[in-house]
C-alpha positions as CSV (number, residue, x, y, z in Angstrom):
1,X,0.0,0.0,0.0
2,X,1.0,3.6,-0.6
3,X,1.1,5.4,2.7
4,X,1.9,9.0,3.3
5,X,3.4,10.0,6.7
6,X,3.3,13.7,7.6
7,X,6.0,14.8,10.0
8,X,9.7,13.6,10.0
9,X,10.6,13.9,13.7
10,X,11.3,10.8,15.7
11,X,7.6,9.7,15.7
12,X,7.2,10.1,11.9
13,X,10.5,8.5,11.0
14,X,9.9,5.5,13.3
15,X,6.5,5.1,11.7
16,X,7.9,5.2,8.2
17,X,10.6,2.7,9.2
18,X,8.1,0.3,10.8
19,X,5.9,0.5,7.7
20,X,8.8,0.0,5.2
21,X,9.8,-3.1,7.2
22,X,6.3,-4.5,6.5
23,X,6.6,-3.9,2.8
24,X,4.6,-0.7,2.3
25,X,5.5,2.2,0.0
26,X,6.2,5.4,2.0
27,X,5.9,9.0,1.2
28,X,7.5,10.9,4.1
29,X,6.6,14.6,4.2
30,X,8.5,17.3,6.3
31,X,7.9,21.0,6.1
32,X,11.5,21.8,7.3
33,X,14.5,21.5,5.0
34,X,15.8,18.5,7.0
35,X,14.3,15.9,9.3
36,X,14.2,16.1,13.1
37,X,14.8,19.8,13.4
38,X,12.0,20.5,15.9
39,X,11.1,18.6,19.1
40,X,13.4,15.7,18.2
41,X,16.5,17.9,17.7
42,X,17.8,18.4,21.2
43,X,15.5,16.8,23.7
44,X,16.6,15.3,27.0
45,X,18.0,12.1,25.5
46,X,16.6,9.8,28.3
47,X,14.8,6.7,27.2
48,X,12.7,6.7,30.4
49,X,10.8,3.5,30.0
50,X,9.7,3.0,33.6
51,X,9.4,6.6,34.9
52,X,6.4,7.6,32.9
53,X,4.1,9.3,35.3
54,X,2.1,12.1,33.5
55,X,2.5,15.7,34.6
56,X,-1.2,15.9,35.6
57,X,-1.4,14.5,39.2
58,X,-3.0,15.2,42.5
59,X,-1.5,18.3,44.1
60,X,0.0,19.6,40.9
61,X,-2.4,22.6,40.5
62,X,-1.5,23.9,44.0
63,X,2.2,23.2,43.4
64,X,2.0,25.0,40.1
65,X,0.7,28.1,41.9
66,X,3.7,28.1,44.1
67,X,6.0,27.7,41.1
68,X,4.4,30.6,39.3
69,X,5.0,32.9,42.3
70,X,8.7,32.1,42.0
71,X,8.8,33.9,38.6
72,X,11.5,33.2,36.0
73,X,13.1,30.3,37.8
74,X,9.9,28.2,38.2
75,X,10.0,24.7,36.7
76,X,6.5,25.3,35.3
77,X,5.4,28.7,34.0
78,X,1.9,29.5,32.8
79,X,1.3,32.4,30.4
80,X,-2.4,32.9,29.8
81,X,-3.5,33.8,26.3
82,X,-6.7,34.9,24.7
83,X,-7.1,31.4,23.3
84,X,-10.0,29.0,23.8
85,X,-7.7,26.2,22.8
86,X,-5.3,26.9,25.7
87,X,-8.1,27.2,28.2
88,X,-9.9,24.0,27.1
89,X,-6.6,22.2,27.4
90,X,-5.9,23.6,30.8
91,X,-9.4,22.7,32.0
92,X,-8.9,19.1,30.9
93,X,-5.5,19.1,32.5
94,X,-7.0,20.2,35.8
95,X,-9.7,17.5,35.6
96,X,-6.9,14.9,35.1
97,X,-5.1,16.1,38.2
98,X,-6.4,13.2,40.4
99,X,-4.4,10.4,41.8
100,X,-6.6,7.7,40.3
101,X,-6.4,9.3,36.8
102,X,-2.7,9.7,37.0
103,X,-2.2,6.0,38.0
104,X,-4.5,4.8,35.2
105,X,-2.7,6.9,32.6
106,X,0.7,6.0,33.9
107,X,-0.2,2.3,33.5
108,X,-1.1,3.0,29.8
109,X,2.2,4.8,29.3
110,X,4.2,2.1,31.0
111,X,2.6,-0.6,28.8
112,X,3.5,1.3,25.7
113,X,7.0,2.3,26.9
114,X,8.0,-1.3,27.7
115,X,6.8,-2.4,24.3
116,X,8.8,0.5,22.7
117,X,11.9,-0.7,24.5
118,X,11.4,-4.2,23.0
119,X,10.9,-2.8,19.5
120,X,14.1,-0.7,19.7
121,X,16.0,-3.7,21.0
122,X,14.8,-5.7,18.0
123,X,15.8,-2.9,15.5
124,X,19.2,-2.7,17.2
125,X,19.9,-6.4,17.4
126,X,18.2,-7.8,14.3
127,X,18.4,-4.8,11.9
128,X,21.8,-3.6,13.1
129,X,20.6,-0.1,13.8
130,X,23.5,1.6,15.7
131,X,25.7,4.6,16.1
132,X,23.3,7.0,17.9
133,X,25.0,7.1,21.3
134,X,22.8,4.4,22.8
135,X,23.7,3.0,26.2
136,X,21.8,0.9,28.8
137,X,22.9,3.1,31.7
138,X,19.8,3.3,34.0
139,X,18.0,6.3,35.4
140,X,18.2,7.9,38.8
141,X,15.6,10.4,40.0
142,X,17.0,12.3,43.0
143,X,15.0,14.1,45.6
144,X,16.0,17.0,47.9
145,X,12.6,17.4,49.5
146,X,11.7,14.7,51.9
147,X,7.9,14.9,51.3
148,X,8.4,14.5,47.6
149,X,10.6,11.5,48.1
150,X,8.2,9.8,50.4
151,X,5.3,10.4,48.0
152,X,7.3,8.9,45.1
153,X,8.5,5.9,47.1
154,X,5.0,5.2,48.4
155,X,3.6,5.3,44.8
156,X,5.9,2.6,43.5
157,X,4.2,-0.3,45.3
158,X,6.0,-3.6,44.9
159,X,7.6,-2.9,41.5
160,X,10.9,-4.7,41.1
161,X,11.9,-2.5,38.1
162,X,12.4,0.5,40.3
163,X,14.3,0.7,43.5
164,X,14.0,3.1,46.4
165,X,17.4,4.3,47.5
166,X,18.7,6.3,50.5
167,X,21.1,9.2,49.9
168,X,24.2,7.1,50.4
169,X,23.1,4.4,47.9
170,X,22.4,7.2,45.3
171,X,26.0,8.4,45.5
172,X,27.3,4.8,45.3
173,X,25.4,4.3,42.1
174,X,26.3,7.7,40.7
175,X,29.5,9.0,42.3
176,X,29.2,12.3,40.4
177,X,26.4,13.1,43.0
178,X,28.8,13.0,45.9
179,X,29.0,16.8,46.3
180,X,25.2,16.8,46.8
181,X,25.2,14.0,49.4
182,X,24.2,16.4,52.2
183,X,21.2,17.7,50.3
184,X,19.8,14.4,49.1
185,X,16.9,12.7,50.8
186,X,16.9,9.7,48.5
187,X,16.2,8.5,45.0
188,X,14.3,6.2,42.7
189,X,16.5,4.1,40.5
190,X,15.4,2.3,37.2
191,X,18.3,0.1,36.2
192,X,16.7,-0.9,32.9
193,X,16.4,2.5,31.4
194,X,18.6,3.8,28.6
195,X,19.9,6.8,26.8
196,X,20.5,7.9,23.2
197,X,20.8,10.9,20.9
198,X,17.4,11.4,19.4
199,X,18.6,13.5,16.5
200,X,21.4,11.0,15.6
201,X,18.8,8.2,15.8
202,X,16.6,10.1,13.4
203,X,19.5,10.5,11.0
204,X,20.3,6.7,11.2
205,X,16.7,5.9,10.5
206,X,16.7,8.2,7.4
207,X,19.8,6.5,6.1
208,X,18.1,3.1,6.3
209,X,14.9,4.4,4.7
210,X,16.8,5.9,1.8
211,X,18.2,2.4,1.0
212,X,14.6,1.2,0.1
213,X,13.2,1.8,-3.4
214,X,9.8,2.1,-1.8
215,X,10.7,5.3,0.1
216,X,10.5,8.9,-0.9
217,X,11.3,11.9,1.2
218,X,9.6,15.3,0.6
219,X,11.5,18.0,2.6
220,X,10.8,21.7,2.6
221,X,7.2,21.2,1.6
222,X,4.2,21.9,3.7
223,X,0.9,20.0,3.0
224,X,-1.5,22.4,1.3
225,X,-4.7,20.4,1.7
226,X,-6.1,17.0,2.4
227,X,-8.7,15.7,0.0
228,X,-11.4,13.3,1.1
229,X,-14.3,11.6,-0.6
230,X,-16.8,9.1,0.8
231,X,-15.2,9.0,4.2
232,X,-11.6,8.4,3.0
233,X,-8.6,10.6,2.2
234,X,-7.6,9.9,-1.4
235,X,-4.8,12.5,-1.9
236,X,-3.1,15.5,-0.5
237,X,-1.7,18.7,-2.1
238,X,2.1,19.1,-1.9
239,X,3.3,22.1,-3.7
240,X,2.2,21.7,-7.3
241,X,1.7,18.0,-6.9
242,X,-1.3,16.0,-5.9
243,X,-0.1,13.0,-4.1
244,X,-2.4,10.0,-4.2
245,X,-2.4,7.6,-1.3
246,X,-4.1,4.5,0.3
247,X,-3.5,5.6,3.9
248,X,-2.4,8.7,5.7
249,X,-0.6,8.9,9.0
250,X,-0.4,12.3,10.8
251,X,2.7,12.5,13.0
252,X,3.4,16.2,12.8
253,X,3.5,17.0,16.5
254,X,1.7,20.2,17.6
255,X,1.3,21.2,13.9
256,X,-1.2,18.3,13.5
257,X,-3.8,20.4,15.2
258,X,-4.2,23.0,12.5
259,X,-3.7,20.3,9.8
260,X,-6.7,18.3,10.9
261,X,-9.1,21.0,11.9
262,X,-10.4,21.6,8.4
263,X,-11.6,17.9,8.5
264,X,-13.6,18.6,11.7
265,X,-11.0,16.7,13.9
266,X,-10.1,18.7,17.0
267,X,-7.0,17.3,18.7
268,X,-6.6,18.0,22.4
269,X,-3.0,18.9,22.0
270,X,-1.2,22.0,23.2
271,X,2.6,22.7,22.9
272,X,4.6,22.7,26.2
273,X,7.8,24.6,25.6
274,X,11.0,23.1,27.0
275,X,14.6,24.1,26.9
276,X,18.0,22.3,26.7
277,X,21.7,22.8,26.7
278,X,24.2,20.6,24.9
279,X,27.7,20.9,26.4
280,X,30.9,19.4,24.9
281,X,32.6,17.7,27.9
282,X,36.0,18.8,29.2
283,X,36.5,15.4,30.7
284,X,34.5,12.5,32.1
285,X,35.5,13.4,35.7
286,X,32.5,14.4,37.8
287,X,30.1,13.6,34.9
288,X,27.1,11.3,35.5
289,X,27.2,8.0,33.7
290,X,23.6,7.3,34.8
291,X,20.7,9.4,33.6
292,X,19.9,11.8,36.4
293,X,16.7,13.7,37.0
294,X,16.7,16.4,39.6
295,X,13.1,16.1,40.6
296,X,12.7,19.2,42.7
297,X,14.2,21.4,40.0
298,X,12.6,19.4,37.1
299,X,16.0,19.1,35.3
300,X,17.3,16.0,33.5
301,X,20.9,15.2,32.7
302,X,22.2,12.7,30.2
303,X,25.7,12.0,28.8
304,X,25.4,11.5,25.0
305,X,28.9,10.4,23.8
306,X,31.3,13.3,24.6
307,X,28.4,15.7,25.3
308,X,26.2,16.4,28.3
309,X,22.5,17.1,27.5
310,X,20.7,19.2,30.1
311,X,16.9,19.7,29.6
312,X,14.2,21.2,31.7
313,X,11.1,23.3,32.3
314,X,7.6,23.6,31.0
315,X,6.2,26.8,29.6
316,X,2.4,26.7,28.8
317,X,1.8,29.8,26.8
318,X,1.6,29.6,23.1
319,X,3.3,28.3,19.9
320,X,6.5,30.3,20.0
321,X,9.7,28.2,20.0
322,X,12.1,31.1,20.4
323,X,14.7,31.1,23.2
324,X,13.9,32.8,26.5
325,X,17.3,33.9,27.7
326,X,16.1,34.1,31.3
327,X,15.1,30.4,31.2
328,X,18.4,29.5,29.6
329,X,20.3,31.4,32.3
330,X,18.4,29.5,35.0
331,X,19.3,26.2,33.3
332,X,23.0,27.2,33.1
333,X,23.0,28.0,36.8
334,X,21.3,24.8,37.9
335,X,23.6,22.7,35.7
336,X,26.8,24.4,36.9
337,X,25.7,23.9,40.5
338,X,25.2,20.1,40.3
339,X,27.9,19.1,37.8
340,X,30.4,22.1,37.7
341,X,33.3,20.1,36.3
342,X,31.5,19.3,33.0
343,X,32.6,22.6,31.4
344,X,31.5,26.2,30.8
345,X,27.8,26.1,30.5
346,X,27.7,29.6,29.0
347,X,29.3,28.1,25.8
348,X,26.8,25.3,25.6
349,X,24.5,25.1,22.6
350,X,21.1,26.5,23.5
351,X,17.7,25.1,22.3
352,X,14.0,25.4,22.8
353,X,11.3,23.2,21.5
354,X,7.6,22.5,21.6
355,X,6.4,19.2,23.1
356,X,3.0,18.2,21.7
357,X,1.1,17.2,24.8
358,X,-2.4,16.0,25.6
359,X,-3.9,17.1,29.0
360,X,-3.8,13.6,30.3
361,X,-0.2,12.9,29.1
362,X,-1.1,9.9,26.9
363,X,-0.5,10.0,23.2
364,X,-3.2,9.7,20.5
365,X,-2.5,6.5,18.6
366,X,-4.7,4.9,16.0
367,X,-7.9,5.6,14.1
368,X,-9.9,8.7,13.5
369,X,-13.4,9.1,12.2
370,X,-12.0,8.9,8.7
371,X,-11.4,5.4,7.4
372,X,-7.8,5.6,6.2
373,X,-6.6,8.5,8.4
374,X,-4.4,7.5,11.3
375,X,-2.9,9.4,14.3
376,X,0.5,9.1,15.9
377,X,0.7,12.3,17.9
378,X,0.7,13.9,21.4
379,X,3.6,12.1,23.1
380,X,4.7,15.2,25.1
381,X,8.1,14.8,26.7
382,X,8.1,11.0,26.1
383,X,8.3,11.2,22.3
384,X,11.7,9.5,22.0
385,X,10.8,6.9,24.6
386,X,7.5,5.9,23.1
387,X,8.3,6.4,19.4
388,X,9.3,2.9,18.4
389,X,6.4,1.1,20.2
390,X,3.9,3.6,18.8
391,X,5.2,3.1,15.3
392,X,5.0,-0.7,15.5
393,X,1.5,-0.6,16.9
394,X,0.2,1.8,14.3
395,X,1.8,-0.4,11.6
396,X,-0.1,-3.4,13.0
397,X,-3.4,-1.5,12.9
398,X,-2.9,-0.3,9.3
399,X,-1.8,-3.8,8.2
400,X,-4.9,-5.4,10.0
401,X,-2.7,-7.3,12.4
402,X,-3.4,-7.7,16.1
403,X,-1.4,-5.1,18.0
404,X,1.4,-6.3,20.2
405,X,-0.1,-4.6,23.3
406,X,-3.5,-3.3,24.3
407,X,-4.3,0.2,23.0
408,X,-6.6,1.1,26.0
409,X,-6.4,4.8,26.9
410,X,-4.5,5.8,23.7
411,X,-7.3,6.5,21.3
412,X,-8.8,9.8,20.2
413,X,-12.1,10.4,22.0
414,X,-14.7,13.1,21.3
């Protein structure tokens, strides 16, 4: 079948790759001049398969009010707009801020994440996909606030995939944290989690896709219109060309909202702006080998080859991906305090990107009301983590195969 995929970030590229592996003809469409230049370009790098709790949770609204009073250094910042879309999203987010809702959605995300880990393992081991700074190095979430640590530890239950550690054990697992030993109250360790460079991964996928005669890439071209008849999409306008297709997959992140609105499909997606630094390392001394998440500051650290990736913060306030220099300065300060030996953070490459998020934190995966139109969107901050599993499941659906895991909680609802 001839299948068009709109969006060539990590979600779109993995979708194209999964479909090519099953023998389909793929037209991959990207509005930018190259692939993976937006949300996939400089994200946190952590493949956080087991730590997948959605942002919406009990106590978050009150906590967010406290953060907003802190001003520019708040982990979460809300900027109200004259936008019904923003306020509808925020209302659904508030309704999702219940412990039972969080646990239910976390279970959906965990199921998808573990499947995604298996799919990536298969692609690495059986397809020989490599050279994207992948390591199985584990993830350590550290807590400075005792109440936050106790809440996180109590929420784990009897899971054997995540371990509750005291401060001493945290520094034994990650010696780079020794200077913080007096501030730590404990940590949650996920030894099975991984790390990789998302942008490099996207480039490697593209190299593989280009080896197939059934693959075509359309870069620097935005989709003009989608043409439907009798409940099916039969073609789309791309520049001066009308591209005919059997199926269409929309994987264009936050841009998917405007693309599908003319068809009467309203996606509950809003962009959450995040920031990152990429620092070339002076040396490996004092650098974390484990993925580290500083929970109370909402900052993640990951070594990607000879670089340190530092990512943080959530801005809810529009569709602008420009750098906020106050936020960058805050990130530089926090990073230099926890890992000062890494290098001069003022010289690090700065980046901001828009994470396409649903209020509940779960992606939209699968069918729409149009017979041959499919969604693979709304992964928020877990796009890299969930991409391979989402791609494989969507490929199963399009090919009329039984999905590898249940899709409960991941479908578009009215």
